[in-house]
Structures are given as C-alpha cells and as structure tokens.
N, C-alpha and C positions, 0 to 999 in steps of 0.2 A: 644357025638356030641351036642353041644348045640343049643336050637330052634333058628330061624333067628333073632327074636326080642331081644332074650336075648343075642345074640351074639354081635349085635348092641351095647346093654346096656353095656356090660361087655367092650367093646373096647373104648367106650366114658368115662369111669371112669378113671380117673387119681389120682394116690395116692398122687401127689403132691399138689393137689388142698385142700385146709384146709376146704374148706365149707363141712357141714355135709350133705347137702340136695341135693336131685336129684330130676330134674324137667322134665317132660315129660306128652305126651298126653297119652291117655287112652289105646293107642294101645300097650303100655309097662306094663300095669296092669296085671299081672298074679301072682299066687301063688309062683311061682319060681323066678321071679324077686324080688318080696316082701321079700322071704325068703333070698335071696343072698344079698340084700341090708341091711337087718337087721343083716344078718352075718357078714358083712364088716364095720358095724358101720355106714352106710349111712341112712339118714332120707328120706324117701319116699315121695315125693310132686306130686307124679303121679295123673293124674285125674282119677275120677271115671267113669265107664261107665253105662248108664241108664240100669236099670233092664229090659229084654226083655218082651214085652207085657204090661208094667206097666209104670205110670207116674215116672219121678224121684223125689224121696223124697226131700222135701225143703232144709233138710239140707247138703244134696250132692250136689244140686244145688248151694247153696250159697259158699260151700268150693270149688267147680271147680271155680266159678266167682273169689274168692280170688286168687286161683292159676292162672287164667287167666290175671288178673289185673297185676301180678307181671310177667308173662312171654311174654305177648304182645309185649312189648318194646325191648325185646331181640330178639324175632322172627322178627321183623322189621329189626334188624341191620342186621339178617343172610340172609334175603330176598335181602337186598341192596346189601350185600357183593355177594350172588349168582347171581344176575343181572350182576354185574361188571365181572365177568369172562365169 
C-alpha cells in the first residue's frame, strides 16, 4: 500500500501529459516520491522543506521562490474553480 501523499501524487500523474515536470508543495517531497518520479522520467519541481531548527539556506529559499512564481498563477485558477463549486 502506498503512503497517502504518494497515492495522491500517483493519481495526479497522467501519461498523456507530455510535460516532464511535476509541481507540488513541500508536503509531497519524500525520498519515495522523488524516486518514483525519477523512475518514470518526470522532473521534480517540488518545494524543499526548511531544515528543522535551522534557517533555510539561501539557495533553497531562492529555488522555492522561483517555483512559487510559476505555481502561484495556476493555484489561483484552482482556487477560483473550487469556489465556483
């Protein structure tokens, strides 16, 4: 049985989608998910988590900011669609 967050990730992937990137927040970052994506030829654009008890390194913060810049407009569309239901 797959962990709940991996089940959601696997269900969200569609082989008909020709894009090779998978975008998600840090809740989906795990070794199992990263291995799964790599084996299936998908590029992970999943946010990194802040290390516990330490400040987030600058390069990780910048990388997450770039990912957020791409994700934010799409998240807004999903939020509007969700409100319409």
